[in-house]
Structures are given as structure tokens and as C-alpha cells.
GUMI-990924 format. One record per atom (N, C-alpha, C, O, CB): residue number from 1; residue in one letter; x, y, z; atom name. Coordinates in Angstrom, 3 decimals, padded with zeros to 6 digits. Glycine has a CB too. Layout:
residues N
i; aa; X; Y; Z; at
NUM; A; X; Y; Z; CA
...
This chain:
residues 106
i; aa; X; Y; Z; at
1; X; 012.965; 007.999; 000.399; N
1; X; 011.886; 007.288; 000.163; CA
1; X; 011.786; 006.365; -000.944; C
1; X; 010.836; 006.351; -001.727; O
1; X; 010.996; 008.065; 000.089; CB
2; X; 012.805; 005.580; -000.995; N
2; X; 013.049; 004.456; -001.688; CA
2; X; 011.818; 003.594; -001.791; C
2; X; 011.621; 003.097; -002.900; O
2; X; 014.134; 003.772; -001.095; CB
3; X; 011.004; 003.343; -000.889; N
3; X; 009.675; 002.547; -000.906; CA
3; X; 008.769; 002.915; -002.047; C
3; X; 007.888; 002.156; -002.451; O
3; X; 008.877; 002.771; 000.406; CB
4; X; 008.987; 003.988; -002.507; N
4; X; 007.808; 004.306; -003.391; CA
4; X; 008.392; 004.279; -004.963; C
4; X; 008.007; 004.875; -005.969; O
4; X; 007.127; 005.882; -002.953; CB
5; X; 009.269; 003.517; -004.784; N
5; X; 009.914; 003.507; -006.457; CA
5; X; 009.294; 002.497; -007.376; C
5; X; 009.237; 002.709; -008.587; O
5; X; 011.595; 003.097; -006.527; CB
6; X; 008.767; 001.262; -006.754; N
6; X; 008.547; 000.175; -007.080; CA
6; X; 009.563; -000.583; -007.847; C
6; X; 009.309; -001.231; -008.862; O
6; X; 007.530; 000.259; -007.593; CB
7; X; 010.831; -000.451; -007.253; N
7; X; 012.070; -001.194; -007.293; CA
7; X; 012.278; -002.217; -005.934; C
7; X; 011.873; -002.073; -004.780; O
7; X; 013.272; -000.077; -007.401; CB
8; X; 013.046; -003.264; -006.535; N
8; X; 013.353; -004.474; -005.884; CA
8; X; 014.120; -003.725; -004.872; C
8; X; 014.959; -002.918; -005.269; O
8; X; 014.111; -005.675; -006.735; CB
9; X; 013.903; -003.923; -003.448; N
9; X; 014.964; -003.665; -002.433; CA
9; X; 016.091; -004.035; -002.154; C
9; X; 016.822; -003.357; -001.432; O
9; X; 014.696; -003.813; -001.610; CB
10; X; 016.541; -005.464; -002.800; N
10; X; 017.817; -006.124; -003.075; CA
10; X; 018.570; -005.227; -004.023; C
10; X; 019.468; -004.420; -003.787; O
10; X; 017.626; -007.567; -003.675; CB
11; X; 017.950; -005.585; -005.218; N
11; X; 019.269; -004.914; -006.228; CA
11; X; 018.769; -003.604; -006.921; C
11; X; 019.518; -003.032; -007.713; O
11; X; 019.789; -006.067; -007.630; CB
12; X; 017.360; -003.050; -006.610; N
12; X; 017.080; -001.973; -006.644; CA
12; X; 016.839; -001.242; -008.452; C
12; X; 016.835; -000.073; -008.840; O
12; X; 018.172; -001.465; -005.718; CB
13; X; 016.672; -002.482; -009.157; N
13; X; 016.571; -002.629; -010.555; CA
13; X; 015.320; -003.467; -010.904; C
13; X; 014.668; -002.672; -011.581; O
13; X; 017.843; -003.258; -011.102; CB
14; X; 014.758; -004.374; -010.848; N
14; X; 013.495; -004.927; -010.924; CA
14; X; 012.343; -004.475; -010.405; C
14; X; 012.349; -004.076; -009.240; O
14; X; 013.549; -005.918; -010.544; CB
15; X; 011.232; -004.457; -011.117; N
15; X; 010.107; -003.881; -010.727; CA
15; X; 009.461; -005.122; -009.835; C
15; X; 009.791; -006.290; -010.039; O
15; X; 009.237; -003.322; -012.017; CB
16; X; 008.399; -004.689; -008.715; N
16; X; 007.730; -005.125; -007.854; CA
16; X; 006.406; -005.535; -008.602; C
16; X; 006.186; -006.730; -008.798; O
16; X; 007.671; -004.196; -006.783; CB
17; X; 005.578; -004.633; -008.998; N
17; X; 004.609; -004.615; -009.466; CA
17; X; 004.426; -004.758; -011.273; C
17; X; 005.062; -003.910; -011.899; O
17; X; 004.215; -003.557; -008.837; CB
18; X; 003.886; -005.424; -011.826; N
18; X; 004.048; -005.557; -013.287; CA
18; X; 002.602; -004.882; -013.758; C
18; X; 002.529; -004.491; -014.923; O
18; X; 004.309; -007.274; -013.815; CB
19; X; 001.619; -004.755; -013.012; N
19; X; 000.721; -004.322; -013.703; CA
19; X; -000.135; -003.506; -012.103; C
19; X; 000.505; -003.466; -011.053; O
19; X; -000.058; -005.700; -014.750; CB
20; X; -001.192; -003.087; -012.160; N
20; X; -001.654; -002.137; -010.891; CA
20; X; -002.197; -003.336; -009.740; C
20; X; -001.838; -003.194; -008.571; O
20; X; -003.147; -000.857; -011.415; CB
21; X; -002.799; -004.146; -010.003; N
21; X; -002.843; -005.050; -008.771; CA
21; X; -002.160; -006.258; -008.754; C
21; X; -002.280; -007.121; -007.885; O
21; X; -004.096; -005.400; -008.470; CB
22; X; -001.218; -006.318; -010.035; N
22; X; -000.249; -007.904; -010.150; CA
22; X; 000.768; -007.515; -009.841; C
22; X; 001.363; -006.527; -010.270; O
22; X; 000.010; -008.772; -011.542; CB
23; X; 001.125; -008.363; -008.943; N
23; X; 002.999; -008.370; -008.484; CA
23; X; 003.683; -009.325; -009.153; C
23; X; 003.279; -010.408; -009.576; O
23; X; 003.436; -008.770; -006.821; CB
24; X; 004.675; -008.867; -009.206; N
24; X; 005.969; -010.103; -009.771; CA
24; X; 005.856; -011.053; -008.770; C
24; X; 005.665; -010.628; -007.631; O
24; X; 007.799; -009.574; -009.835; CB
25; X; 005.953; -012.570; -008.999; N
25; X; 006.439; -013.273; -008.120; CA
25; X; 007.864; -013.026; -007.430; C
25; X; 008.044; -012.926; -006.217; O
25; X; 006.354; -014.340; -008.647; CB
26; X; 008.671; -012.959; -008.254; N
26; X; 010.203; -012.666; -007.596; CA
26; X; 010.620; -011.460; -008.619; C
26; X; 009.907; -011.029; -009.525; O
26; X; 011.485; -014.225; -007.674; CB
27; X; 011.842; -011.041; -008.300; N
27; X; 012.460; -009.995; -009.057; CA
27; X; 012.893; -010.329; -010.191; C
27; X; 013.710; -011.243; -010.307; O
27; X; 013.416; -009.438; -008.489; CB
28; X; 012.261; -009.416; -011.579; N
28; X; 012.727; -010.067; -012.988; CA
28; X; 014.117; -009.973; -012.959; C
28; X; 014.581; -010.758; -013.786; O
28; X; 012.174; -009.338; -014.357; CB
29; X; 015.156; -009.231; -012.249; N
29; X; 016.515; -009.033; -012.247; CA
29; X; 017.501; -009.992; -011.336; C
29; X; 018.472; -010.648; -011.715; O
29; X; 016.647; -007.681; -011.864; CB
30; X; 017.052; -009.889; -010.274; N
30; X; 017.950; -010.873; -009.623; CA
30; X; 016.735; -011.917; -008.752; C
30; X; 016.909; -012.328; -007.604; O
30; X; 019.221; -009.951; -008.482; CB
31; X; 015.961; -012.101; -009.292; N
31; X; 015.085; -013.500; -008.772; CA
31; X; 014.787; -013.566; -007.285; C
31; X; 014.411; -014.607; -006.746; O
31; X; 015.941; -014.928; -009.070; CB
32; X; 014.967; -012.415; -006.639; N
32; X; 014.630; -012.670; -005.085; CA
32; X; 013.355; -012.613; -004.608; C
32; X; 012.988; -011.449; -004.447; O
32; X; 015.251; -011.783; -004.260; CB
33; X; 012.510; -013.469; -004.312; N
33; X; 011.226; -013.985; -004.109; CA
33; X; 010.632; -012.672; -002.964; C
33; X; 010.929; -012.545; -001.776; O
33; X; 011.317; -015.775; -003.452; CB
34; X; 009.800; -011.885; -003.729; N
34; X; 009.134; -010.861; -002.730; CA
34; X; 008.167; -011.364; -001.387; C
34; X; 008.213; -010.948; -000.229; O
34; X; 008.185; -009.968; -003.662; CB
35; X; 007.390; -012.284; -001.915; N
35; X; 006.485; -013.234; -000.542; CA
35; X; 007.512; -014.527; -000.327; C
35; X; 007.784; -015.507; -001.021; O
35; X; 004.499; -014.010; -001.130; CB
36; X; 007.966; -014.029; 001.028; N
36; X; 008.895; -014.862; 001.661; CA
36; X; 008.374; -015.898; 002.182; C
36; X; 009.038; -016.921; 002.342; O
36; X; 009.575; -014.301; 002.551; CB
37; X; 006.836; -015.783; 002.603; N
37; X; 006.381; -017.026; 003.092; CA
37; X; 004.934; -016.926; 003.033; C
37; X; 004.480; -015.783; 002.979; O
37; X; 006.889; -017.358; 004.478; CB
38; X; 004.079; -017.956; 003.031; N
38; X; 002.322; -017.897; 002.882; CA
38; X; 002.130; -016.767; 003.757; C
38; X; 003.123; -016.373; 004.368; O
38; X; 001.299; -019.388; 003.474; CB
39; X; 000.932; -016.124; 003.943; N
39; X; 000.523; -014.836; 004.690; CA
39; X; 001.609; -013.740; 005.019; C
39; X; 001.359; -012.950; 005.930; O
39; X; -000.066; -015.248; 006.014; CB
40; X; 002.880; -013.639; 004.287; N
40; X; 003.364; -012.416; 004.265; CA
40; X; 002.971; -011.140; 004.424; C
40; X; 003.331; -010.374; 005.318; O
40; X; 003.721; -012.373; 003.526; CB
41; X; 002.059; -010.877; 003.341; N
41; X; 001.250; -009.554; 003.164; CA
41; X; 000.266; -009.231; 004.170; C
41; X; -000.429; -008.217; 004.109; O
41; X; 000.515; -009.553; 001.913; CB
42; X; 000.188; -010.290; 005.314; N
42; X; -001.173; -009.731; 006.131; CA
42; X; -000.877; -008.387; 006.789; C
42; X; -001.727; -007.503; 006.891; O
42; X; -001.681; -010.802; 007.402; CB
43; X; 000.351; -008.286; 007.221; N
43; X; 000.845; -007.064; 007.719; CA
43; X; 000.388; -005.807; 006.822; C
43; X; -000.221; -004.832; 007.260; O
43; X; 002.376; -007.175; 007.802; CB
44; X; 000.754; -005.985; 005.614; N
44; X; 000.356; -004.918; 004.402; CA
44; X; -000.938; -004.531; 004.721; C
44; X; -001.254; -003.343; 004.799; O
44; X; 000.357; -005.509; 002.826; CB
45; X; -001.823; -005.583; 004.940; N
45; X; -003.406; -005.638; 004.946; CA
45; X; -003.699; -004.541; 006.130; C
45; X; -004.436; -003.580; 005.908; O
45; X; -004.105; -007.354; 005.330; CB
46; X; -003.197; -004.708; 007.156; N
46; X; -003.213; -003.839; 008.430; CA
46; X; -002.813; -002.347; 008.059; C
46; X; -003.441; -001.433; 008.594; O
46; X; -002.142; -004.447; 009.572; CB
47; X; -001.922; -002.102; 007.278; N
47; X; -001.695; -000.909; 006.864; CA
47; X; -002.493; -000.513; 005.911; C
47; X; -002.446; 000.691; 005.657; O
47; X; -000.567; -000.763; 006.537; CB
48; X; -003.295; -001.236; 005.237; N
48; X; -004.323; -000.827; 004.319; CA
48; X; -005.580; -000.131; 005.143; C
48; X; -006.092; 000.977; 004.983; O
48; X; -004.796; -002.138; 003.471; CB
49; X; -005.902; -001.231; 006.121; N
49; X; -006.939; -000.866; 007.069; CA
49; X; -006.621; 000.526; 007.898; C
49; X; -007.501; 001.305; 008.263; O
49; X; -007.107; -002.089; 008.070; CB
50; X; -005.128; 000.713; 008.143; N
50; X; -005.148; 002.036; 008.786; CA
50; X; -005.120; 003.406; 007.783; C
50; X; -005.710; 004.450; 008.060; O
50; X; -003.888; 002.049; 009.731; CB
51; X; -004.349; 003.190; 006.616; N
51; X; -004.375; 004.492; 005.982; CA
51; X; -005.989; 004.745; 005.172; C
51; X; -006.452; 005.881; 005.078; O
51; X; -002.997; 004.510; 004.839; CB
52; X; -006.418; 004.028; 004.855; N
52; X; -007.831; 004.366; 004.209; CA
52; X; -008.568; 005.136; 004.975; C
52; X; -008.767; 006.287; 004.586; O
52; X; -008.676; 003.234; 003.916; CB
53; X; -009.149; 004.690; 006.243; N
53; X; -009.935; 005.528; 007.049; CA
53; X; -009.341; 007.093; 007.395; C
53; X; -009.940; 008.161; 007.262; O
53; X; -010.135; 004.720; 008.326; CB
54; X; -007.893; 006.840; 007.906; N
54; X; -007.282; 008.236; 008.321; CA
54; X; -007.335; 009.092; 007.104; C
54; X; -007.465; 010.306; 007.260; O
54; X; -005.709; 008.146; 008.866; CB
55; X; -007.235; 008.513; 005.731; N
55; X; -007.263; 009.515; 004.474; CA
55; X; -008.943; 009.969; 004.384; C
55; X; -009.331; 010.634; 003.423; O
55; X; -006.650; 008.608; 002.836; CB
56; X; -009.806; 009.579; 005.385; N
56; X; -011.025; 009.850; 005.183; CA
56; X; -011.703; 010.645; 006.178; C
56; X; -012.878; 011.005; 006.091; O
56; X; -011.601; 008.789; 004.988; CB
57; X; -010.910; 010.905; 007.131; N
57; X; -011.161; 011.661; 008.322; CA
57; X; -011.008; 012.995; 007.890; C
57; X; -012.032; 013.581; 008.239; O
57; X; -010.270; 011.325; 009.495; CB
58; X; -010.297; 013.723; 007.345; N
58; X; -010.600; 015.020; 006.909; CA
58; X; -011.872; 015.381; 006.158; C
58; X; -012.491; 016.371; 006.547; O
58; X; -009.608; 015.372; 006.171; CB
59; X; -012.250; 014.803; 005.299; N
59; X; -013.354; 014.930; 004.605; CA
59; X; -014.640; 015.128; 005.762; C
59; X; -015.321; 016.150; 005.854; O
59; X; -013.451; 013.631; 003.618; CB
60; X; -014.797; 013.851; 006.643; N
60; X; -015.993; 013.792; 007.129; CA
60; X; -015.839; 015.140; 008.104; C
60; X; -016.783; 015.928; 008.147; O
60; X; -016.341; 012.306; 007.813; CB
61; X; -014.836; 015.349; 008.753; N
61; X; -014.858; 016.464; 009.508; CA
61; X; -015.188; 017.544; 009.196; C
61; X; -015.791; 018.312; 009.946; O
61; X; -014.015; 016.663; 009.906; CB
62; X; -014.721; 017.889; 007.588; N
62; X; -015.111; 019.237; 007.044; CA
62; X; -016.447; 019.484; 006.757; C
62; X; -017.060; 020.520; 007.014; O
62; X; -014.463; 019.511; 005.897; CB
63; X; -016.912; 018.389; 006.158; N
63; X; -018.284; 018.425; 006.129; CA
63; X; -019.555; 018.267; 007.007; C
63; X; -020.704; 018.619; 006.741; O
63; X; -018.391; 017.806; 005.485; CB
64; X; -018.936; 017.477; 008.439; N
64; X; -019.623; 017.649; 009.524; CA
64; X; -019.605; 018.755; 010.247; C
64; X; -020.529; 018.889; 011.049; O
64; X; -019.397; 016.847; 010.193; CB
65; X; -018.671; 019.721; 010.171; N
65; X; -018.733; 021.057; 011.058; CA
65; X; -019.803; 021.902; 010.018; C
65; X; -020.374; 022.908; 010.439; O
65; X; -016.944; 021.950; 011.321; CB
66; X; -019.972; 021.518; 008.945; N
66; X; -021.124; 022.664; 008.235; CA
66; X; -022.395; 021.841; 007.960; C
66; X; -023.146; 022.032; 007.003; O
66; X; -020.567; 023.419; 006.580; CB
67; X; -022.583; 020.679; 009.138; N
67; X; -023.656; 020.358; 009.019; CA
67; X; -024.247; 019.153; 007.899; C
67; X; -025.338; 018.592; 008.006; O
67; X; -024.073; 021.486; 008.916; CB
68; X; -023.235; 018.918; 006.808; N
68; X; -023.480; 017.834; 005.955; CA
68; X; -023.155; 016.730; 006.387; C
68; X; -022.394; 016.369; 005.488; O
68; X; -022.972; 017.916; 004.874; CB
69; X; -023.172; 015.924; 007.106; N
69; X; -022.740; 014.931; 007.954; CA
69; X; -022.954; 013.646; 006.636; C
69; X; -021.939; 013.028; 006.314; O
69; X; -023.777; 014.837; 009.595; CB
70; X; -024.069; 013.363; 006.049; N
70; X; -024.600; 012.487; 005.036; CA
70; X; -023.580; 012.842; 003.679; C
70; X; -022.857; 011.971; 003.196; O
70; X; -026.356; 012.820; 004.783; CB
71; X; -023.618; 013.806; 003.312; N
71; X; -022.494; 013.977; 002.195; CA
71; X; -021.405; 013.838; 002.588; C
71; X; -020.676; 013.430; 001.683; O
71; X; -022.393; 015.115; 001.548; CB
72; X; -020.902; 013.976; 003.514; N
72; X; -019.540; 013.740; 003.685; CA
72; X; -019.062; 012.464; 004.141; C
72; X; -017.903; 012.086; 003.969; O
72; X; -019.088; 014.611; 004.482; CB
73; X; -020.110; 011.687; 004.822; N
73; X; -019.698; 010.123; 004.559; CA
73; X; -019.842; 009.570; 003.062; C
73; X; -019.103; 008.661; 002.682; O
73; X; -020.666; 009.152; 005.483; CB
74; X; -020.612; 010.021; 002.388; N
74; X; -020.781; 009.796; 000.874; CA
74; X; -019.313; 009.788; 000.099; C
74; X; -018.716; 008.938; -000.563; O
74; X; -021.764; 011.044; 000.239; CB
75; X; -019.012; 011.203; 000.520; N
75; X; -017.860; 011.423; -000.410; CA
75; X; -016.525; 010.482; 000.368; C
75; X; -015.569; 010.063; -000.283; O
75; X; -017.518; 013.302; -000.556; CB
76; X; -016.674; 010.287; 001.707; N
76; X; -015.443; 009.723; 002.068; CA
76; X; -015.611; 008.170; 001.917; C
76; X; -014.691; 007.482; 002.360; O
76; X; -015.028; 010.170; 003.524; CB
77; X; -016.522; 007.639; 001.427; N
77; X; -016.822; 006.295; 001.098; CA
77; X; -016.148; 006.281; -000.488; C
77; X; -015.197; 005.552; -000.772; O
77; X; -018.597; 005.945; 001.239; CB
78; X; -016.760; 007.150; -001.406; N
78; X; -016.148; 007.524; -002.819; CA
78; X; -014.837; 007.491; -002.505; C
78; X; -014.285; 006.443; -002.839; O
78; X; -016.551; 008.947; -003.494; CB
79; X; -013.939; 008.550; -001.801; N
79; X; -012.722; 008.863; -001.551; CA
79; X; -011.697; 007.328; -001.199; C
79; X; -010.607; 007.043; -001.695; O
79; X; -012.872; 009.971; -000.324; CB
80; X; -012.385; 006.661; -000.338; N
80; X; -011.910; 005.385; -000.045; CA
80; X; -011.712; 004.304; -001.135; C
80; X; -010.766; 003.527; -001.267; O
80; X; -012.742; 004.910; 000.863; CB
81; X; -012.870; 004.443; -001.909; N
81; X; -013.102; 003.253; -002.979; CA
81; X; -012.155; 003.893; -004.252; C
81; X; -011.560; 003.169; -005.050; O
81; X; -015.028; 002.993; -003.468; CB
82; X; -012.135; 004.991; -004.281; N
82; X; -010.880; 005.684; -005.270; CA
82; X; -009.554; 005.413; -005.149; C
82; X; -008.844; 005.122; -006.112; O
82; X; -010.777; 007.077; -005.164; CB
83; X; -008.998; 005.526; -003.499; N
83; X; -008.033; 005.272; -003.202; CA
83; X; -007.311; 004.260; -002.807; C
83; X; -006.122; 004.215; -002.492; O
83; X; -007.992; 005.773; -002.784; CB
84; X; -008.473; 003.088; -002.864; N
84; X; -007.549; 001.680; -002.630; CA
84; X; -006.983; 000.957; -003.489; C
84; X; -006.426; -000.002; -002.954; O
84; X; -008.133; 000.731; -002.108; CB
85; X; -006.861; 000.994; -004.749; N
85; X; -005.776; 000.751; -005.648; CA
85; X; -004.172; 001.106; -005.421; C
85; X; -003.136; 000.470; -005.615; O
85; X; -006.182; 001.405; -006.732; CB
86; X; -004.415; 002.183; -005.010; N
86; X; -002.980; 003.099; -004.670; CA
86; X; -002.678; 002.501; -003.315; C
86; X; -001.632; 001.880; -003.127; O
86; X; -003.171; 005.016; -004.548; CB
87; X; -003.412; 002.646; -002.547; N
87; X; -002.867; 002.460; -001.088; CA
87; X; -002.475; 000.855; -000.969; C
87; X; -001.588; 000.468; -000.208; O
87; X; -004.121; 002.928; 000.144; CB
88; X; -003.270; -000.060; -001.843; N
88; X; -003.217; -001.576; -001.736; CA
88; X; -001.367; -001.409; -002.264; C
88; X; -000.502; -001.983; -001.604; O
88; X; -004.644; -002.658; -003.029; CB
89; X; -001.109; -000.798; -003.155; N
89; X; 000.190; -000.789; -003.856; CA
89; X; 001.449; 000.039; -002.726; C
89; X; 002.577; -000.344; -002.416; O
89; X; -000.097; 000.138; -005.486; CB
90; X; 000.760; 001.160; -002.361; N
90; X; 001.727; 001.348; -001.244; CA
90; X; 002.010; 001.035; 000.161; C
90; X; 002.926; 001.515; 000.828; O
90; X; 001.766; 002.232; -001.162; CB
91; X; 000.940; -000.004; 000.629; N
91; X; 001.351; -000.555; 001.786; CA
91; X; 001.865; -001.863; 001.167; C
91; X; 002.513; -002.603; 001.906; O
91; X; 000.225; -000.656; 002.927; CB
92; X; 001.729; -002.097; 000.360; N
92; X; 002.707; -003.536; -000.171; CA
92; X; 004.335; -003.017; -000.452; C
92; X; 005.166; -003.922; -000.370; O
92; X; 001.985; -004.289; -001.982; CB
93; X; 004.692; -002.073; -000.674; N
93; X; 005.651; -001.374; -001.346; CA
93; X; 006.501; -001.152; 000.190; C
93; X; 007.658; -001.496; 000.431; O
93; X; 005.022; 000.095; -002.336; CB
94; X; 005.578; -000.503; 001.067; N
94; X; 006.173; -000.240; 002.134; CA
94; X; 006.417; -001.427; 003.301; C
94; X; 007.341; -001.323; 004.108; O
94; X; 005.463; 000.805; 002.558; CB
95; X; 005.447; -002.616; 003.304; N
95; X; 005.738; -003.925; 004.193; CA
95; X; 007.123; -004.683; 003.376; C
95; X; 007.869; -005.245; 004.178; O
95; X; 004.137; -005.115; 004.212; CB
96; X; 007.522; -004.767; 002.051; N
96; X; 007.945; -005.293; 001.523; CA
96; X; 009.861; -004.633; 002.061; C
96; X; 010.840; -005.310; 002.374; O
96; X; 007.111; -005.226; 000.183; CB
97; X; 009.720; -003.233; 001.966; N
97; X; 010.945; -002.559; 002.093; CA
97; X; 011.283; -002.696; 003.610; C
97; X; 012.445; -002.893; 003.964; O
97; X; 010.853; -001.043; 001.575; CB
98; X; 010.192; -002.585; 004.562; N
98; X; 010.450; -002.968; 005.918; CA
98; X; 010.882; -004.166; 006.377; C
98; X; 011.707; -004.283; 007.283; O
98; X; 009.519; -002.810; 006.523; CB
99; X; 010.214; -005.329; 005.627; N
99; X; 010.745; -006.515; 005.664; CA
99; X; 012.543; -006.809; 005.376; C
99; X; 013.374; -007.470; 005.999; O
99; X; 009.869; -007.158; 004.688; CB
100; X; 012.605; -006.135; 004.380; N
100; X; 014.421; -005.846; 003.759; CA
100; X; 014.889; -005.299; 005.076; C
100; X; 015.672; -005.916; 005.797; O
100; X; 014.781; -004.416; 002.192; CB
101; X; 014.403; -004.160; 005.361; N
101; X; 015.129; -003.548; 006.345; CA
101; X; 015.591; -004.217; 007.670; C
101; X; 016.714; -004.190; 008.174; O
101; X; 014.436; -002.542; 006.636; CB
102; X; 014.417; -004.846; 008.132; N
102; X; 014.870; -005.555; 009.338; CA
102; X; 015.372; -006.882; 009.316; C
102; X; 015.992; -007.303; 010.293; O
102; X; 013.913; -005.599; 010.179; CB
103; X; 015.152; -007.685; 008.184; N
103; X; 015.479; -008.861; 007.897; CA
103; X; 016.220; -008.816; 006.611; C
103; X; 015.612; -009.169; 005.601; O
103; X; 014.376; -009.674; 007.913; CB
104; X; 017.362; -008.456; 006.525; N
104; X; 018.039; -008.432; 005.275; CA
104; X; 017.953; -009.776; 004.331; C
104; X; 017.715; -010.830; 004.921; O
104; X; 019.463; -008.126; 005.603; CB
105; X; 018.110; -009.806; 003.067; N
105; X; 018.114; -010.772; 002.200; CA
105; X; 019.661; -011.501; 002.209; C
105; X; 020.669; -010.798; 002.146; O
105; X; 017.652; -010.146; 000.833; CB
106; X; 019.720; -012.753; 002.282; N
106; X; 021.347; -013.360; 002.361; CA
106; X; 021.782; -013.186; 001.184; C
106; X; 022.932; -013.517; 000.896; O
106; X; 021.628; -014.935; 002.723; CB
């Protein structure tokens, strides 16, 4: 689970994110550029779009089984809004580490 560490996949020392929503352009330690090309993180956006609804499905199911579908939908929307910053980081970290695994830096 190295991809959860927020460390550069090349040198494992520099941090990828410098704040909640702010990424370093390159590794502060080895200077490896994280965004390899324009549009590199489009795949991470697909991971976002997959993780967020999946996280809300159990909430909607539990409330709908008890006949409270509107309350369940409201809580699921709130849950998605609260989880978005974490899923944003998580999906980008996964995407960067997958990119290194399948196309290692030279």
C-alpha cells in the first residue's frame, strides 16, 4: 500500500501533495515531474467518479430498506461532499503509482 504514503513513487522521499488540494509540480527531492503530459490526470477523474458513488451505495441501501429513501439520498449526498477531498487525493496517488508501475521512469 505504498501509494497511500504521499511519497514520490520514484525516490520514495519527496511528497506529492503539499496541501489538501495542492500538488507539487515535481518531486522536491529527485525533481521527477508528476504530471507527465497535459491531461495526465483524466484517468484519476474516472477513479473519482467510480469511488464516490460506490461509497454512497451502502448508505442509500440501508435507509431505503427502512423506507427512508429521501433521508438516505440526502445523507449520501452529504457523504459524497465530505469525502470528495480525500478521494481526490487518493485517486491521484493511485494514478501516479499505477503510471510508474506500468511505465517506470527512466
